[in-house]
DSSP file (Angstrom, degrees, kcal/mol; ACC not computed):
  #  RESIDUE AA STRUCTURE BP1 BP2  ACC     N-H-->O    O-->H-N    N-H-->O    O-->H-N    TCO  KAPPA ALPHA  PHI   PSI    X-CA   Y-CA   Z-CA
    1    1 A M              0   0    0      0, 0.0     2,-0.1     0, 0.0     0, 0.0   0.000 360.0 360.0 360.0 135.3   68.8 -107.7  146.7
    2    2 A G        -     0   0    0      1,-0.1     0, 0.0     2,-0.1     0, 0.0  -0.407 360.0-145.0 -82.4 150.9   65.7 -109.0  144.9
    3    3 A G    >   -     0   0    0     -2,-0.1     3,-2.0     1,-0.0     6,-0.3  -0.140  50.4 -65.6 -96.4-164.2   64.8 -112.6  144.1
    4    4 A P  T 3  S+     0   0    0      0, 0.0    -2,-0.1     0, 0.0    -1,-0.0   0.682 133.1  53.1 -64.3 -15.3   63.0 -114.0  141.2
    5    5 A S  T 3  S+     0   0    0      4,-0.1    -3,-0.0     5,-0.0     5,-0.0   0.325  80.4 122.2-100.7   9.1   59.8 -112.2  142.1
    6    6 A D  S <> S-     0   0    0     -3,-2.0     4,-2.3     1,-0.1     3,-0.3  -0.243  76.5-106.1 -70.5 164.0   61.4 -108.7  142.3
    7    7 A A  H  > S+     0   0    0      1,-0.2     4,-2.9     2,-0.2     5,-0.2   0.873 116.4  54.5 -59.1 -42.1   60.0 -105.9  140.1
    8    8 A A  H  > S+     0   0    0      1,-0.2     4,-2.1     2,-0.2    -1,-0.2   0.893 109.8  46.7 -62.7 -39.6   62.9 -105.8  137.7
    9    9 A T  H  > S+     0   0    0     -3,-0.3     4,-2.3    -6,-0.3    -1,-0.2   0.915 113.6  47.9 -67.8 -44.0   62.6 -109.5  136.9
   10   10 A K  H  X S+     0   0    0     -4,-2.3     4,-2.4     1,-0.2    -2,-0.2   0.921 112.6  49.2 -62.2 -42.5   58.9 -109.3  136.4
   11   11 A M  H  X S+     0   0    0     -4,-2.9     4,-2.9     2,-0.2    -2,-0.2   0.911 110.7  50.5 -63.0 -42.6   59.3 -106.2  134.1
   12   12 A R  H  X S+     0   0    0     -4,-2.1     4,-2.6     2,-0.2    -1,-0.2   0.905 111.6  48.2 -65.0 -42.6   62.0 -108.0  132.1
   13   13 A D  H  X S+     0   0    0     -4,-2.3     4,-2.4     2,-0.2    -1,-0.2   0.913 113.0  47.2 -63.1 -44.5   59.7 -111.0  131.7
   14   14 A V  H  X S+     0   0    0     -4,-2.4     4,-2.8     2,-0.2    -2,-0.2   0.919 112.6  49.9 -64.9 -43.8   56.7 -108.9  130.6
   15   15 A T  H  X S+     0   0    0     -4,-2.9     4,-2.8     2,-0.2    -2,-0.2   0.923 111.2  48.4 -62.6 -44.6   58.9 -106.9  128.2
   16   16 A E  H  X S+     0   0    0     -4,-2.6     4,-2.5     2,-0.2    -1,-0.2   0.910 113.8  46.8 -62.4 -41.8   60.3 -110.1  126.6
   17   17 A L  H  X S+     0   0    0     -4,-2.4     4,-2.7     2,-0.2    -2,-0.2   0.930 114.3  47.1 -64.7 -43.1   56.8 -111.6  126.3
   18   18 A T  H  X S+     0   0    0     -4,-2.8     4,-2.5     2,-0.2    -2,-0.2   0.895 111.9  50.9 -63.4 -42.1   55.4 -108.4  124.8
   19   19 A R  H  X S+     0   0    0     -4,-2.8     4,-2.6    -5,-0.2    -1,-0.2   0.933 112.3  46.5 -59.1 -48.6   58.4 -108.1  122.5
   20   20 A S  H  X S+     0   0    0     -4,-2.5     4,-2.3     1,-0.2    -2,-0.2   0.923 112.9  49.4 -62.4 -46.0   57.8 -111.7  121.3
   21   21 A E  H  X S+     0   0    0     -4,-2.7     4,-2.1     1,-0.2    -1,-0.2   0.900 112.6  47.6 -59.6 -43.9   54.1 -111.1  120.9
   22   22 A R  H  X S+     0   0    0     -4,-2.5     4,-2.4     2,-0.2    -2,-0.2   0.898 110.6  51.4 -66.7 -42.6   54.7 -107.9  118.9
   23   23 A T  H  X S+     0   0    0     -4,-2.6     4,-1.9    42,-0.3    -1,-0.2   0.885 110.2  50.1 -62.2 -39.5   57.3 -109.7  116.7
   24   24 A S  H  X S+     0   0    0     -4,-2.3     4,-2.4     2,-0.2    -2,-0.2   0.907 110.3  49.2 -63.9 -42.3   54.8 -112.4  116.0
   25   25 A Q  H  X S+     0   0    0     -4,-2.1     4,-2.5     1,-0.2    -2,-0.2   0.892 110.9  50.7 -66.9 -38.4   52.0 -110.0  115.1
   26   26 A L  H  X S+     0   0    0     -4,-2.4     4,-2.1     2,-0.2    -1,-0.2   0.881 110.3  48.9 -67.6 -37.4   54.4 -108.1  112.7
   27   27 A L  H  X S+     0   0    0     -4,-1.9     4,-2.6     2,-0.2     5,-0.2   0.930 112.1  48.2 -66.9 -45.9   55.4 -111.3  110.9
   28   28 A V  H  X S+     0   0    0     -4,-2.4     4,-2.6     1,-0.2     5,-0.2   0.939 113.7  47.8 -59.6 -47.4   51.8 -112.4  110.5
   29   29 A A  H  X S+     0   0    0     -4,-2.5     4,-2.4     1,-0.2    -1,-0.2   0.875 111.0  51.2 -59.9 -38.6   50.9 -108.9  109.2
   30   30 A R  H  X S+     0   0    0     -4,-2.1     4,-2.3     2,-0.2    -2,-0.2   0.933 112.4  45.4 -68.3 -43.6   53.9 -108.8  106.8
   31   31 A L  H  X S+     0   0    0     -4,-2.6     4,-2.3     2,-0.2    -2,-0.2   0.897 113.1  49.9 -66.2 -39.8   53.0 -112.2  105.4
   32   32 A D  H  X S+     0   0    0     -4,-2.6     4,-1.6    -5,-0.2    -1,-0.2   0.899 111.9  48.3 -63.6 -41.1   49.3 -111.3  105.0
   33   33 A A  H  X S+     0   0    0     -4,-2.4     4,-1.0     2,-0.2    -2,-0.2   0.888 111.3  50.4 -67.7 -39.2   50.2 -108.0  103.3
   34   34 A L  H >X S+     0   0    0     -4,-2.3     4,-0.9     1,-0.2     3,-0.6   0.912 109.8  50.0 -64.3 -42.2   52.6 -109.8  100.9
   35   35 A A  H 3< S+     0   0    0     -4,-2.3     4,-0.5     1,-0.2     3,-0.3   0.843 105.6  57.9 -67.1 -30.6   49.9 -112.4  100.1
   36   36 A S  H 3< S+     0   0    0     -4,-1.6    -1,-0.2     1,-0.2    -2,-0.2   0.772 115.9  34.0 -71.1 -25.3   47.4 -109.7   99.3
   37   37 A V  H X< S+     0   0    0     -4,-1.0     3,-1.2    -3,-0.6     4,-0.5   0.420  90.9  97.3-106.8   0.0   49.6 -108.1   96.7
   38   38 A A  G >< S+     0   0    0     -4,-0.9     3,-1.1    -3,-0.3     8,-0.2   0.848  79.4  56.0 -59.1 -37.1   51.2 -111.3   95.4
   39   39 A A  G 3  S+     0   0    0     -4,-0.5    -1,-0.3     1,-0.2    -2,-0.1   0.732 105.2  53.8 -69.8 -20.3   48.8 -111.6   92.5
   40   40 A Q  G <  S+     0   0    0     -3,-1.2     2,-0.3     2,-0.1    -1,-0.2   0.508 102.9  69.2 -90.9  -4.7   49.8 -108.1   91.3
   41   41 A L  S <  S-     0   0    0     -3,-1.1     2,-0.1    -4,-0.5     0, 0.0  -0.720  89.9 -97.5-112.8 162.1   53.5 -108.8   91.2
   42   42 A H    >>  -     0   0    0     -2,-0.3     4,-2.0     1,-0.1     3,-0.6  -0.479  39.0-114.2 -71.0 150.1   55.7 -111.0   89.0
   43   43 A H  H 3> S+     0   0    0      1,-0.3     4,-2.8     2,-0.2     5,-0.2   0.879 116.3  54.8 -54.0 -43.3   56.5 -114.4   90.6
   44   44 A V  H 3> S+     0   0    0      1,-0.2     4,-2.0     2,-0.2    -1,-0.3   0.861 107.9  49.4 -60.9 -37.8   60.2 -113.4   90.9
   45   45 A E  H <> S+     0   0    0     -3,-0.6     4,-2.2     2,-0.2    -1,-0.2   0.901 111.1  48.7 -69.0 -40.6   59.3 -110.3   92.9
   46   46 A V  H  X S+     0   0    0     -4,-2.0     4,-2.4     2,-0.2    -2,-0.2   0.903 110.3  51.9 -64.7 -41.0   57.0 -112.3   95.2
   47   47 A E  H  X S+     0   0    0     -4,-2.8     4,-2.5     1,-0.2    -1,-0.2   0.919 109.6  49.8 -59.6 -43.6   59.8 -114.9   95.8
   48   48 A R  H  X S+     0   0    0     -4,-2.0     4,-2.3     1,-0.2    -2,-0.2   0.900 110.5  48.8 -63.9 -41.5   62.2 -112.1   96.7
   49   49 A L  H  X S+     0   0    0     -4,-2.2     4,-2.2     2,-0.2    -1,-0.2   0.896 111.7  49.8 -64.9 -39.7   59.8 -110.5   99.1
   50   50 A V  H  X S+     0   0    0     -4,-2.4     4,-2.3     2,-0.2    -2,-0.2   0.902 109.7  51.9 -63.0 -42.3   59.2 -114.0  100.7
   51   51 A E  H  X S+     0   0    0     -4,-2.5     4,-2.3     2,-0.2    -2,-0.2   0.923 109.2  49.6 -59.1 -45.5   62.9 -114.5  101.0
   52   52 A L  H  X S+     0   0    0     -4,-2.3     4,-2.3     1,-0.2    -2,-0.2   0.881 110.4  50.2 -65.0 -38.1   63.3 -111.1  102.7
   53   53 A A  H  X S+     0   0    0     -4,-2.2     4,-1.9     2,-0.2    -1,-0.2   0.888 109.9  51.2 -66.6 -36.4   60.5 -112.0  105.2
   54   54 A S  H  X S+     0   0    0     -4,-2.3     4,-2.3     2,-0.2    -2,-0.2   0.869 109.2  50.2 -69.5 -34.3   62.3 -115.3  105.9
   55   55 A V  H  X S+     0   0    0     -4,-2.3     4,-2.5     2,-0.2    -2,-0.2   0.911 109.8  50.8 -65.8 -42.4   65.5 -113.5  106.5
   56   56 A A  H  X S+     0   0    0     -4,-2.3     4,-2.2     1,-0.2    -2,-0.2   0.876 109.4  51.2 -61.0 -37.0   63.7 -111.2  108.9
   57   57 A T  H  X S+     0   0    0     -4,-1.9     4,-2.3     2,-0.2    -2,-0.2   0.934 108.6  50.8 -67.0 -45.0   62.3 -114.2  110.6
   58   58 A M  H  X S+     0   0    0     -4,-2.3     4,-2.6     1,-0.2    -2,-0.2   0.909 111.3  48.5 -57.4 -42.9   65.7 -115.8  111.0
   59   59 A H  H  X S+     0   0    0     -4,-2.5     4,-2.6     2,-0.2    -1,-0.2   0.910 109.2  52.3 -64.2 -41.5   67.1 -112.6  112.5
   60   60 A A  H  <>S+     0   0    0     -4,-2.2     5,-2.7     2,-0.2     6,-1.0   0.886 113.3  45.1 -62.4 -40.4   64.1 -112.4  114.9
   61   61 A V  H ><5S+     0   0    0     -4,-2.3     3,-1.1     3,-0.2    -1,-0.2   0.908 112.7  50.1 -68.3 -43.1   64.8 -115.9  116.1
   62   62 A A  H 3<5S+     0   0    0     -4,-2.6    34,-1.9     1,-0.2    -2,-0.2   0.863 111.7  48.4 -61.3 -36.7   68.5 -115.4  116.3
   63   63 A L  T 3<5S-     0   0    0     -4,-2.6    -1,-0.2    32,-0.2    -2,-0.2   0.430 113.2-123.0 -85.1   0.7   67.9 -112.2  118.4
   64   64 A E  T < 5S+     0   0    0     -3,-1.1    -3,-0.2     2,-0.3     3,-0.1   0.802  80.2 119.4  63.0  31.5   65.5 -114.2  120.6
   65   65 A T  S   <S+     0   0    0     -5,-2.7     2,-0.3     1,-0.3   -42,-0.3   0.427  81.0  32.7 -99.1  -1.2   62.6 -111.9  119.9
   66   66 A L  S    S-     0   0    0     -6,-1.0    -1,-0.3    -5,-0.1    -2,-0.3  -0.949  85.3-124.9-152.0 129.6   60.7 -114.8  118.4
   67   67 A H     >  -     0   0    0     -2,-0.3     4,-2.3    -3,-0.1     5,-0.2  -0.538  22.4-125.6 -76.7 142.3   60.8 -118.5  119.3
   68   68 A A  H  > S+     0   0    0      1,-0.2     4,-2.4     2,-0.2     5,-0.2   0.847 110.0  54.1 -59.0 -37.8   61.6 -120.8  116.5
   69   69 A E  H  > S+     0   0    0      2,-0.2     4,-2.1     1,-0.2    -1,-0.2   0.924 109.9  47.0 -61.0 -44.8   58.5 -122.9  117.1
   70   70 A K  H  > S+     0   0    0      2,-0.2     4,-2.4     1,-0.2    -2,-0.2   0.904 111.1  51.6 -66.8 -40.3   56.3 -119.9  116.9
   71   71 A A  H  X S+     0   0    0     -4,-2.3     4,-2.3     1,-0.2    -1,-0.2   0.923 110.2  48.4 -62.4 -44.7   58.0 -118.7  113.7
   72   72 A E  H  X S+     0   0    0     -4,-2.4     4,-2.3     1,-0.2    -1,-0.2   0.874 111.5  51.3 -64.5 -36.7   57.5 -122.1  112.1
   73   73 A E  H  X S+     0   0    0     -4,-2.1     4,-2.7     2,-0.2    -2,-0.2   0.905 108.7  50.7 -64.6 -43.2   53.8 -122.0  113.2
   74   74 A I  H  X S+     0   0    0     -4,-2.4     4,-2.2     2,-0.2    -2,-0.2   0.905 112.8  45.1 -63.5 -43.0   53.3 -118.6  111.7
   75   75 A W  H  X S+     0   0    0     -4,-2.3     4,-2.3     2,-0.2    -1,-0.2   0.914 113.1  51.4 -69.2 -40.0   54.8 -119.6  108.3
   76   76 A R  H  X S+     0   0    0     -4,-2.3     4,-1.5     1,-0.2    -2,-0.2   0.934 113.2  44.7 -58.4 -48.5   52.8 -122.8  108.3
   77   77 A D  H  X S+     0   0    0     -4,-2.7     4,-2.5     2,-0.2     5,-0.2   0.876 109.8  55.6 -64.0 -39.0   49.6 -121.0  109.0
   78   78 A A  H  X S+     0   0    0     -4,-2.2     4,-2.6     1,-0.2    -1,-0.2   0.903 107.7  49.1 -60.3 -43.8   50.5 -118.3  106.4
   79   79 A H  H  < S+     0   0    0     -4,-2.3    -1,-0.2     2,-0.2    -2,-0.2   0.811 110.6  50.9 -68.7 -28.4   50.8 -121.0  103.7
   80   80 A K  H  < S+     0   0    0     -4,-1.5    -2,-0.2    -5,-0.2    -1,-0.2   0.918 116.5  39.5 -70.0 -44.3   47.5 -122.5  104.7
   81   81 A R  H  < S+     0   0    0     -4,-2.5    -2,-0.2     1,-0.3    -3,-0.2   0.813 130.7  29.6 -71.8 -32.0   45.7 -119.1  104.5
   82   82 A H    ><  +     0   0    0     -4,-2.6     3,-2.3    -5,-0.2    -1,-0.3  -0.649  62.2 172.3-132.8  73.1   47.7 -118.1  101.4
   83   83 A P  T 3  S+     0   0    0      0, 0.0    -1,-0.1     0, 0.0    -4,-0.1   0.681  75.6  71.6 -61.1 -16.1   48.7 -121.1   99.3
   84   84 A Q  T 3  S+     0   0    0      2,-0.1    -5,-0.1   -49,-0.0     3,-0.0   0.648  73.4 105.0 -75.0 -13.9   49.9 -118.6   96.5
   85   85 A L  S <  S-     0   0    0     -3,-2.3   -38,-0.1    -7,-0.2   -50,-0.0  -0.500  80.8-116.1 -65.1 130.1   52.8 -117.7   98.7
   86   86 A P        -     0   0    0      0, 0.0     2,-0.6     0, 0.0    -1,-0.1  -0.367  26.7-119.7 -63.8 144.9   56.0 -119.3   97.4
   87   87 A V        -     0   0    0     -4,-0.1     2,-0.5    -3,-0.0   -37,-0.0  -0.781  31.4-172.3 -90.8 128.2   57.6 -121.7   99.8
   88   88 A V        -     0   0    0     -2,-0.6     2,-0.4   -38,-0.1   -41,-0.0  -0.982  24.0-125.6-121.5 127.4   61.1 -120.8  100.9
   89   89 A D        -     0   0    0     -2,-0.5     2,-0.4     2,-0.0   -35,-0.0  -0.603  33.1-176.1 -71.8 126.0   63.2 -123.1  102.9
   90   90 A I        -     0   0    0     -2,-0.4     2,-0.8     2,-0.0   -35,-0.0  -0.974  20.3-150.4-125.5 140.6   64.5 -121.3  106.0
   91   91 A E        -     0   0    0     -2,-0.4    -2,-0.0     0, 0.0     0, 0.0  -0.903  18.6-149.0-109.0 105.7   66.8 -122.7  108.6
   92   92 A L        -     0   0    0     -2,-0.8     2,-0.1   -24,-0.1   -34,-0.1  -0.611  12.6-135.0 -79.2 126.8   65.9 -121.1  111.9
   93   93 A P        -     0   0    0      0, 0.0     3,-0.1     0, 0.0   -25,-0.1  -0.389  10.6-131.3 -76.2 154.3   68.9 -120.7  114.2
   94   94 A E  S    S-     0   0    0      1,-0.3     2,-0.3    -2,-0.1   -26,-0.2   0.948  80.3 -46.7 -67.2 -46.4   68.7 -121.6  117.8
   95   95 A K  S    S-     0   0    0    -32,-0.1    -1,-0.3   -31,-0.0   -33,-0.2  -0.949  80.1 -54.9-172.3 174.2   70.2 -118.1  118.6
   96   96 A L        -     0   0    0    -34,-1.9     2,-0.1    -2,-0.3   -37,-0.0  -0.272  59.4-109.8 -62.3 141.9   73.1 -115.9  117.6
   97   97 A A              0   0    0      1,-0.1    -1,-0.1    -3,-0.0   -35,-0.0  -0.466 360.0 360.0 -70.8 143.8   76.5 -117.4  117.7
   98   98 A A              0   0    0     -2,-0.1    -1,-0.1    -3,-0.1    -2,-0.1   0.504 360.0 360.0 -71.8 360.0   78.7 -116.0  120.4
């Protein structure tokens, strides 16, 4: 029986880290893409798209594919880079309820 350094544990840790990094990259790309088209859309449409991105963020945190601290950092940075993005209050869950 393997301990904490067995191959399966190492692979799971690498996979979780890779998944988290990929989720972070996808969220950053989504917010950047949204910001790039924001000027071409009506404000209500932009707000709706930002709300959808925030819901996706909440789901990623709940599913533990993204840490809440990282999600907050991504949103904070997105608003610094793209002040035209509407601010949507999101409550990030610790994780999915059992």
